[in-house]
N, C-alpha and C positions, 0 to 999 in steps of 0.2 A: 567922077561921082566919088571914087578914093580916097584923091586929093580933096573931093570939098568933104570926106564923113573927114580921116584923118587931119584936117585942117584949123575947121568950124566946127566941127563935134566934140564936146570931152564927157568920152564918151560914160565914164567912173561919177559923172552926176546925172546920169541916167538913171530911168527904174530899175527894178533885176527883168521883164520882161524885153523891156528895148534895150539894154544891153546884151541878152539873149538872140535879141531880133540882128545887133550889127557885128556878134559872131558867128549866126549861121549864114547873114549874106556873104560873110567872107568865105566860109567853108566852102556857099556852093561855087563863089567866085572861080576859090582853085579848083574846083571839079570841071566850070566848065569853061575859063578861061585862063587860063595856065601859061599860056605863051605872053599875054599882055599881060599879067602881072609880076615877072619877071623879067618882062622887060622896064620894069622900074626899077630893078636894080634895087640898092639895100633901102630905097628910101618904104617897101610896102614890107621891110623887115620894121625899121625905126615907127611908120605910121601903127603901124599894129602892137610895138611891144608900147608905146604909149595908152594906150588901149586898153589894151588887160592890165596894165598901172595900176594896184591897187585893188581889184578884183576877190574879192571875201565869197561869193556863193559857190557851194560847191554844184551848182547845177552848170552855170557859169565858166566855171574853172573848169569842170570836167570839155568844156568847148571849146576854149584858148589851148589847152594844152593840146589836143588834136589838131587843131593850125600851128601852132609851133611844132608839131610834131612832126605835120606833112610841110615846114620850111626845112627843116634838119635832113629830112629824109628825100625828098627830092631835088636838092641841093640849091635851094634857094640863094642867091647873094647874101652873100651878110655881109659882109664888107669891114669895113668896124662897131660895124653894132652886134658881133658876137659876143665881148661880151657881158652888153649888154641887154639881150635876148635871155642868157646864161638867169646874169640875177634877177629880172622880173618872173624865169619859170622858179627857180631854184629855192629862193625865199620858200617852198613855202616846202620844201623839203629835210622831212623825212613829213607824212600825210598821217597829219594824229588823228584824219580828221571820225569822228565817232555817227554812222546817218540817228535818227534818231526814231522810238521806237513806232512802226507799223508806218514809214516812213511809204508816202504814196509816189514820189519822184525814182525809188529807186536803187539811186544812190549809192554803190557799196565800196566802204574802204579802200580794197582795193581794187576795185576799179580807178580811182583816182591814181595807187600805186604804180601799179602800170605802165597807165598812160603820161604820166612825168617820169618812171623810169623811160618810156621810150623817148621821153622828149632831148632827157639827157645823156642819157647814154647814145646817140643820133651822130652825134658826131665828134673826128678827132679832133677838130678845134677846141671844145668846149675842156678838152683834155686838163690844162694847166689852170680852169677855176674850179674843175669838180673835184679832180686828186684830193686837193689839199679842206673841201670841202671835206671829202668823207672819213678822210685825215680827223678832222675834227669832229666830227659826228659823230664816230666810235669813240670817242671819249665820253663819251653822253652818260649814266645811266641807268634809262629808258631801255629796253629791251627791246621795244619794237624801231629803238631808233638804231639802234646797231645791225638790229640783221636787218633792217631795211638796207641801210648801207652797208651793209656788206653783199649781198645782193646785189642792188648798183653798182657795186665795184665791181663783179663776175660777168655781171654783164653790160658794162661799156670796156673790156681791156679784153674784148673778145673782139673789139671793134679797133682796138687802138695798135701804131706798132711799138716798136721795145725805144722810139725817140721819144713819142708823146710821154713816158713812163720811168724816166731816164733817174729825174733830179729826183721827178716821191718813193723809188724803193726802198731807199732805206725808213722814211717815217711811215710808209705802206706795212713795210716786213714787221715793224715794231707792233704795231698796232693787232695787227693778223697773228703774231706772237704772247699777246698780252690776251686775246680773249680765248686764245687754244687756254694758255696755260690757264687762266684763272677760274675763264666762265666756270657757271654752273646750270645753264643751260644746254644741252642738244644740240636744240636747233641751231643758235647760236654758234657751236660747235663745226658746227656739218657748211655753214653757210661761212664763215673761217679758213676751213680746209678747201671748198670749194674753190674761195677764190680766188688761196695762194694755186690751187692749179691751174689758174685763170691767165694769172699771172704770166707762172712759171713758161703754162702754153704758148702767151705772146711771145715772150722775151723767144721761145726757139723758132720762133718762125724770121726770127732777123735776116738777113741778110750778111755773114763777117763782110769784111774788107780789109785788107793788109794793114793799114793804118788805124783802125777804130777797136773796140774796147767792146770784147766780147759781152753781151750786155749779160745774158746767161749767163755765166759764169761768176760776173763781178754778185749777181744775187744768189743765187747756191752757193757761195763763200760764204753769207751773209746765213742762211739758214742754216747752213754746218756749220758752224763757229758759234751758233749761240742751240744747236741742238744734240749735234753730234757725240758732245763730252754725259750726256746723262745722259747715253746708252751705257753705258762704263762704269757708275758710278754704283756703290758697294748696297745700297738701301734698293735701287731701279725705281726708286719713287717718282721720275717722273719720265721715264721710255715709256710708256703710252702716248702723252702731249706728246712728246719726240716725235717721237718714231709718227705717231700721225702726220703732224705736219710731212716729214721729210719723206712716207708716203705718199702728202697727196701731190709733194715737187715730182717724185719724179713719178707719176700716174702720168704726168701732163706730154711728156713724150718721151721719145725714143731716150735724143740724146739728156735731156733730166736723168733721167732714170740709167744711163751706161756714167755718166757722176760721179751720181749720189751712189751709185750700188759698190762701184771702185772704192769710194770713201768709207763707209757705213761697211760693209763684208767681212776685210777682217775684224774689226774691232768688234761684233755679233758674233767670230767663229772664236776668238781667241775667246768674250766672255764665256761661251757656254763652256768649253773646253775645261776654263779654270774654274769653273763652280764646280762647285758641290752637293748646292743645296735643290732637291728636284723643284721644286715649285718657283727657286727661283731660273735652271734650264728649260721648265715649261715654258715660260712671257717670256724666253729669249727665243724661242724655237717659234712662240703666235707670232712675235716680235716680224723673224723671220720669211714667215705665212702672209704677212700682213705685205710683207714688198714683192711678194710675188707674186701677189692674185695682180694688184694693179700696172703690175711689170708685164704681166700675162696680157693685160689689156690697151698698152699702150703695145704693142707688136706690132707694126707692118703690115707683115705678112704669113703668115701660118709657117713657112719655109725659113722666116730669118731665123738667123742663131741668135740662142731665147742670150740678155744679156749677167748669167749669172757663168752661161759657159766656164768662165776660169774658175765659177768656183760650186764646181760638179765634184770633186772629190771631199771634199769639204764638208755642204750640204749631206752627200748619202752617207759620211762618215758620221754625219748630229743623225740625220735622222734614225739611222738604222739601227744607233747608240742608242738612243731615247725606244729604240721595239723591244730592244733587249731587257730592260728597266723594271722592278716591280709593284712603278707608281702608275699607277691607270691613268691617272691628266696629263700626265709624261708621254704614256704610250695613243691615247687619244688624240689625244694633238701630233704626234708623230706620225701619225698614221693618216692623218688628213694634210700637213706638209708634202706628203710621199703623195696624193693625189692629186698638188699642184706643181708637182717635181715635175709629175711625166703629163702631167698635161702641155711643155711649154718644150720644143724643141727642142734634144738633144740634150739636157738633162739627166736620164737616168740610158746607159747602155743597156744591148741588150744582156751583160751578166750579172747587171743592176738590177736588171728585171728582174732574171732569177733568183736573186739575194734576194730580196724582195720577195714573192711570192712564199720564200722561204722561211721568213720570219712571216711571210699571216695563215700561212698552215701554222706553225709553230701556236701561234694565239688562237687563232680558231679550235684547233684542241683542248690546250690547256689553261687557258685565259677563262675562269668563270665569271667573270665583274659583265654585267650587261653591257655596262656603259663602251665597255672595250669591247666584247663582241660585237656591236653597230657599230661601231667604227671600221671595227676593221673589215666587216663585210659592205660594210659601201665601200670604204678603199678598195677592195676589191673586186667590187662593180663599176667602179671607175677606169680598174686600170685594168682590169680585163677587154673591156670595150677595146681598149690601145694596143695590148699589149695580150689580142686572144692567144697566143704558139704555147706562151708559156704554163698557161693556165689548163691549157688541154697533157701539155706534160707533165706537166709536175703537182701542179692544185687538185685536179679531177680524181686522178689516180689515189692518190694517199688517203683523201675524204671519201672515196670509195673502201680497202681498203678499212677505216676505223670505225666506218658504220656495221662493215659488214664484219666488223670481229668483236665476237664475246670473253671476255676474259674471268674468266673467274678464278674462286679463288680455295682454296686448302683442301675444302670439302665441298668442291664443285658441286658450290651454294654458292650466287650471286649475293652478296649481301646489299641491304636495305642502302646505305648510304654509297658503294661502290654503282649498285642500279642506276641511285639520278643521277648521280655524273654521269654515266654513263649518255643516258636517256636527252643529258643538257647538248653534252659533245655531235651526240646525233642529231637533231633542234637545232645547231650552228652549224653543220655542218649543210643538213636539208635549205636549211636561207641559204648558205654561204653558194651553194649549190646552182638557187635558183638569180644570188641577185650576178654570179659573172655568166651569167649565159643571154646576150643579144647580142652576138654574133652565132649566124648561120657554124661557124664550125665548130664551136665552145655546146653548143647543142643540142649536136649526132652525138657527141659525144657523155654530155653531162644528162641530157632526156633517158638514153638505156638506163644509166645508174639509181632512177629514180625509178623508173618501170620495175627496177629488179627486186629491190624497197618492197615493191605490193607484191610479186610472184612472189618470193620466200616471206614475206608473212603470212599469204594465202594458205604458201604447200607447208610452211610449220617449218623450213630448210634451217630460216634466223629465226630468231623470236623479235620482233620489233611488237611493238603495243600501237592500240588501236589507233594512239595520241600523233606515235610517228607515222603513220600508213597518211592519218589528216595531214599531217605539215611534207608529208612526200607529195601529196594532190594541192596544197596550196605550192608548193613549189614550181608543180607542173604549170598548173592557172599563171602563175604570174610568170612563167616564162612566154606559154603563147602568147601574153597581151602584152608585153615589153619584144620581144622578138625583131630584126627588121621585117619586114612583110613581104615577105622572094617565093619564087615560084619556087625555089630548095625547100626554103621551113614550112610551108604549104603542103609539098611530098610527103615530108620528113610527121606531118601529124598526120593528117588525112593516110600516108599507108603503112603506118609504123602506130605510130604517139594512139589515137583512136580504135582502132582494132586491137587490139593489145587489151586496150580496157573495158575494152568492150569481152574479149575475151575474159578477161580473170575474172571480171564480175556472171560471167554465163557459168568457169567452172566451180565458183562460190554457191551458184544459185543455184544447181546439178550435182551438190553436194550434199542440199537442203542443210536446213535449220537443224532439223532434228539428226542427223547426222551422230556415228559414238564418236568417241573424245572431244577432242580438240573442237571449237570451233570457228572457223574461217575469221579474219578484225571486217572480210571486202561481205561480208551478209551484215554489214554493222550501217543501221539507215546514213551516222553519220558519216560514214567512210562514202556512201554510194551518195550522201550529199555531197561530197567534197568531193568527186568526181566530174559531178557536173558538169559544175564552172568550168574547168579543166575540155572537157568537153564542146560546152558551148561559148566560149571567150575561144578558140581552136575552130567552129567551121562559122564565125560571126565576119572571122577574118582571112578564111580561104576565097580565092581566087572561082570564078565562075566555073570555073570548068569540071574543079576536084567540089565546091559545094554539089554542085547535080549529081555528083559521081558517091561524094558521101548517103545525099539524100537518099538513092537509090540502096545503096550498100541496105543502111539502117530500116530504111524503111522493108525495102528485103525478110532483113532476121528476122526481123517483130514481124509480118504479118505472115511472114512464106514461112518461115523456120530454116533460110538458106544462112545457112555459118560456115557461106564458102571462100568468104574472103576474112577469116575469124583463120589467124596463126592455131600453131598448137591443134590443131582439127580434127579432134576426136569425141567430134558432140554426139551425140545420139538425132535421127534427119526429122522426127518427129516435135520438133518444137514448135510451145505453143507461148513466148509470152505473156498473151494480151489478156491471156485467160488463167482464172486463180484455180491450182489443181488439189482443191478439197479445202482442207486448212490450212493449205503451206500455202504461206506466202513471196516464199526466195524466188521465185519465179520472177510473180507477175510485181515485183516494187523496181524491177530492171527495168519499166516502163517511166522512169525518172527518169535513164539516160537514154530514151528514144524523146522525149522529152528535150533534154542537151542541145541534141543532136538539130533535129530538123524545125524547133520553134527562133534556130540562132541565125536559120539563112538569112542571108538576104531577102527582100521579099520578091524582086527580078527572080528568083529563081522558083521552080516545082516542082512540087514536093511530089512525085508517082504516087496513082492508087489513092489520092487521096479520099474520095469520096469514102472508101472501105475499110483507109482508115481511121476515117475520123467515124463510121459507125462500129469499130471496134472501142475506141474508145472512148465511145458515149452508152456501151454495152460495158463497158467495164467501170469504166464512172458509175456506175450508178444500182449495179452490181455486185463489185471487192466489198468483202468484209473487213479488207486489209487500208490501218490509213492511210498509210504516204503511199502505197496502190493506187488510191480510190483517189486522193488529191493531186499523183504525181500524173492520174489521167485525164481529172478535171483541166489542167494543167492544161499539159496539155493539147487540149480539143481547141483549147479559148487563148494557146498562141494562136494554134494553126487559123480560128476564125478572125482574127483578128486580121492578121494579114492577108486572108485571104479575098478576090477584086469582090467589088457590089456588084450586086445584081440577082435575081430569080434564086436564081442556084443559093447562096448565102443567104436569104428571108424562108426560103424553105426549108433547110438548113438549121437556121435560128426556131424557125418556128413548130417544124413535127421535136425538138429539141425540149424547146419552152412545153409541147404540148405533154411530152415524158413527163420532166419534173411536176410539171402542177400535178399531173396526174398522182403521182405518188405520192407530190404532202401532201396531201388532202384524203391521205386514203388513208384512213385508221389503223387501218391492218396492218399496214407497208413497216416491212423490218431497215429498213433503210434510205426515212428519211435526214439523215445524218447525211449519206453520199450523196442526194435531188440535190442538199440546199448548195454543195457546196461544189458541182456543175451549175449548182444557177446564179450564186458569187463569183462566181470564176468566169463563165458567157457571159455577166453583168459588165464586170467590168474591162473586157476586151471591148465588146461593143462600147463602152461609153468611150471610151479610151479612141476613138477615130470616128462617134460625136453621128456612130448612128444610129435611124428612127427610130428602129427598134429595142432600145437599151429603155425605151420608156415602161416598156411593157415587162422590160424585167424588176427595172427598178424598182414600180405603182411594187410587181409584187412580193419584192423586200422591205416593205412601207406595212403593206397589209401583213406579214408574218412577226412585224412587231407585240401586233396584237393575237398572238397564238401563244396558247401558254406554256409549251411541248420548245417549239424554236424559238420564240420572241428572246430571249439574251441572244442567243447565236448571231438570231441578225440583225440585232446592235453592235454587235462588233462588229459584224459583216461590211454594216461601216468604215471602218479606219483601213480592213484588206480591199476596201472598195476608192481611196482616196488613197494609201498609202501605194510607196516608189515597191516593188516587188524585184527581190536582187536576180533573184534567176530568167525569167518570162515576162513578157509584157515590160520591156524598158526599151529605151532606148540603143542602149550597148546590140540589144540583139537587132536591131530594124524592126521592133516591132511600128507600125502607123499610130500615132499619139499624137494629136494637134493640142495648141497649147490652149493653154486655162480652162483645162475640162474639164480644172473644179470649183474654178469661179463659175462656168456655165451649172454646171450638177448645182452648186446649192443656191445660184441665182432663182433657177428653176422648181427648186422639190423644197426650202425653208420655206415655205405656207403651206407644203400639203407635211409637215413635222407638226406644225401649230398644230395644224387643225386634228390633226389627227394626237398630239397630245392632249388638249380640251376635249374632245370627244375621248378617248379613253380612260376607260373605272384605274382608279384607282391604284388598285392592285398591278396594273399594266403599263400608270404614266410611270415607272422609272426607263422599261427599252427605251424610250420615246427621249428621253434625258442622253439618257449614254449614248443615241443616236447622235446627234443633237453634237457631242459631247466628240464625237468622233469626227465626227463631219468638220463641224468648226477649229482642230482642234492640227487640219492639215492642211485648211488654206494659209495662204500667203499671208504673212503680217498686217498689211497694208488694206490687204480687205476684211479682215476683223476689223479692223477698228472703226474702218466704216460701218461697217452689218453689224455687229456684234447692239450699239445703242438697240435695234428693233425685236431683239431677239431676250433681253433683260433679264424678265420677268422669268422666260423659260431660265437661264446660266444659276438665276440665283436657286432657283428649284433644284438643276442639279447640283451644291453645293449641299445641298442636305440629301442630297441621294447614299446609302449609303457605300455603296459601288466606290470602291477610295479608287481606282483607276478612273470612274469617272470623276470623283474628285478632281481628281490634282489636273488630268485635262483641260478642267475647268478654267481652275483655276488659273493653267497658264496662257489658257484663251483671252481671260478677263487680265491681267500684269500690263500688257502693252496697254491696251486702252484706258489704264487708271491714271497713264503719262499726263495725257490730254483727255483729262474727263467728258464726257459730254452730258446736255444739262438730266436728260434722263437719267441716269446715273449718280450725279447729286442727290434727285428726286429722291435714289431708293435708296441712297446713304445708309440709314439706319438699318433697314435687311443685312443689309448688303456686310457693313458691318458685324452684324451679331452673328451671322456666318461660318466670318472670315476669323470668331473668335473661339467659336468651338472648336474651327480647324487646327487651333493650332496646339489641343491637344489630343490629337490622330493619333491613332497606335503606327502611321506608316513618317518617317520622320520625312523623304521630299516633300507629304502634304502636310508639315508642318513647316520645313523651310518654306515652301509655297508658298504659303499662306502669313508666313508672316515678312515673304520679301510683297504681301501686297500689300500687305496696313501698313508698309511701310510709304510705298507708293500711294496710299492715303494722305502722307502724312502734308505731299505736297497742295490740294484741293486749300483754295478756299479758305484762309483761314475761317474768316466769320460762319460758317459751314461744318467746320468742326469742332471744331472746341467747347462744342454740348458733351462731345463725346470721350474728349481729353485723358476726363479722370478714370473713365470707363478701363479705358483702351491700355492704360500705362498701369493700371494693377492686371487685367490680364497678360501683360508683357513678361512680368514678373516671371511666371513660371516659368517659361521656357530659358529665363536664364540659366536655371537649374537642371534643363534639359541635359539626359547623359552624352548626347552627340554634343559634339562643337562648332560643326557645318551649322547645326541649330540654335546655339548657345550663338554667335558669332551674327549671324540673323537678328537678333535677338535685340545683341547690343546694341545693332546697325537702327533697328527700327526704334529701341525704347526713348534714343539720342535724338532725333526728331520729334518722335514727338516732344519729350521732354522742352525744348526750343521754345513751340507755340508759344506763342503770347509773351516770351522771351522781352527787353526790350531791343537785344540785339538782331535779334528777328532771325531766320534760316536764312 
């Protein structure tokens, strides 16, 4: 059958469909009758070459390339027809096919490129034909041809041996060098460097014989000859392209890295030591770092000695001298290089680590440049993970001494500038303590320092500002989240840190907010709010046994006043933390710490005395008058409800709570409307996240409150809370029960209710519905917004006329992605949309002006015949924001006006 096909049928004279039939026949036979086809020997290859010779249709070319790929990949006998097969396929290289718009066949340029590349790179027998072709195509002025050639080169040499490349190395190197030195395209530069790495890697795999030439050394000699001298030129103009080429070769193998570093490093060290300008020294240091990074990747084993060991003293000297310079850019680079050196085996001795810690500590305490501080903190964190002992003995004590010192001037009064400087030093010290605390051994030393900051701030023995106390809490939170999850660290947080935080907060609460004299910073809401994530992050990572113990202790403290597990236990025995003591709120607000503890535990951990706890929390949230207290109680109640197992017990709890909430909300004489509403919204969120059937009853109640004169605006804002992620409770990091796509489900089930409510509402209540709609839609994923918004377009246009600037901004942010690909319904409402957008360009709120200008800009891409009637009016309106006092507004106005000016011009847009 095949002989008849190849001898009697001239395939290229057939119609498109018949040619496709021939190719599909061959593909099927290659799948089912491979042995018989291989039995034909090279005749099959020759017949296929004749069949595809001259093929032009992309659909058939894709089939033909698939056949050719199978021939070379499955080792069919090419015989004397290897060159013919190469010629008949390579004539299409590089692919320049561009599919027509709305192509029903789905043939892409990338698919053709990849399939042809698989053919050309599939066998070393093509090397003598392909490599000259690539060198030729690299002379092309077409950027896509260069890119395709370089990527094909990188792909083919991975299949070749050194002997396949030997005669083409000079030509290949010349082309690659030109592309990196002269290109203006980052893509082509990256592809050229990747090809150089692939060639070097191929040559590195060669097995040396006593009488054979070392092709790797020969090739690297070419590279070094053309690049090395640029590293020592006075102006360093070509240092980066030369360094990139050398680094690309260096990263290919261990052998290559040894050869290149031995040739290059002495010159770089000499250059650094001889240069006086900080900019030149920084450039050379950056070059050194770029060498260290790829060499690190080429190490075959972590225990293998680094190729830089011979240059260790020089490298350390360079880095440490740069750290002592006054140039901030040089110091930042030096910190980065120090990190790279530490990550390689044998490049930093113990004495070097200690010296590095001294330098880093000095910079932390003296350097005020934010970039340097950030780089130093990052470097300290990286080094502490590798060498914790030096940081325990040197850095932590020094930082502690600095934080607890209080320098005084001659009059024993801190001058303002000195106070600001010391505050900045403390902030850097707190940040550094968190950064270095990744190992349990460091955490054991750093966390007592942070706790002592809180204790001293509370007692007043050392003055710490509220901002510094908050920073200490954030450092503790960072440590809780990043430290290695071991039994040792779990014990540290369970036995020491969490009890200590609770104890300090309780001491401050018992002293009360009305005590004479100074007021403890630990009473401040911002400090308590910073303590919550410390406790929740730690509890969310506790092992099950410790988690159960922590839950038990926290519940016993808040329900029963059990203070036996707290340090410094001098507390009275009749503490009632879940009850507001008259007008005093200092104790009741501690419920936020209970929330951080019990609401962050894994769902498998059973909270003791849960029914009693929920009852107390409900009572507190409905009766307490202090905002933080009743809000935290409601959030804690919701967090526990979200994790409670499904069943009659949960249903009964929710129904009883609902009755109480509705009773309070419907009572005109009730003084706790706000508290009842807060509990309603949080319980609704807890149930909505887990798709609980009773969530509908609660959200329907929210919809009904949009018509309430007093609570309507609050209910509209509540939908934003309902759809948003909450940072401290009811999120995945604290193991909340959250089902996927709950926002989309809520929207699809309730958007019709919202529209109906809007249509039926009196005029003065309509803004509440618009705000609720805007809050819901704004939190939906962009893809859902694009598909759902056309049905709600009328309401969204109404929302743009709403006087609430928050509604305006969220509505504009919803509209902007839809305007990129406008639905027909939007174009029909174009006049109303443009009128509202032009009015909003004069809004007193900058973000509203910017968002409206972006929408006007997006409308300029609508079909020209639809928007040309508005061109004059829009251009006149855009003249005003060109003189806006805010630069960001002026920038958006310029871009929008330019696009509208181009409408109807001969050049088009």
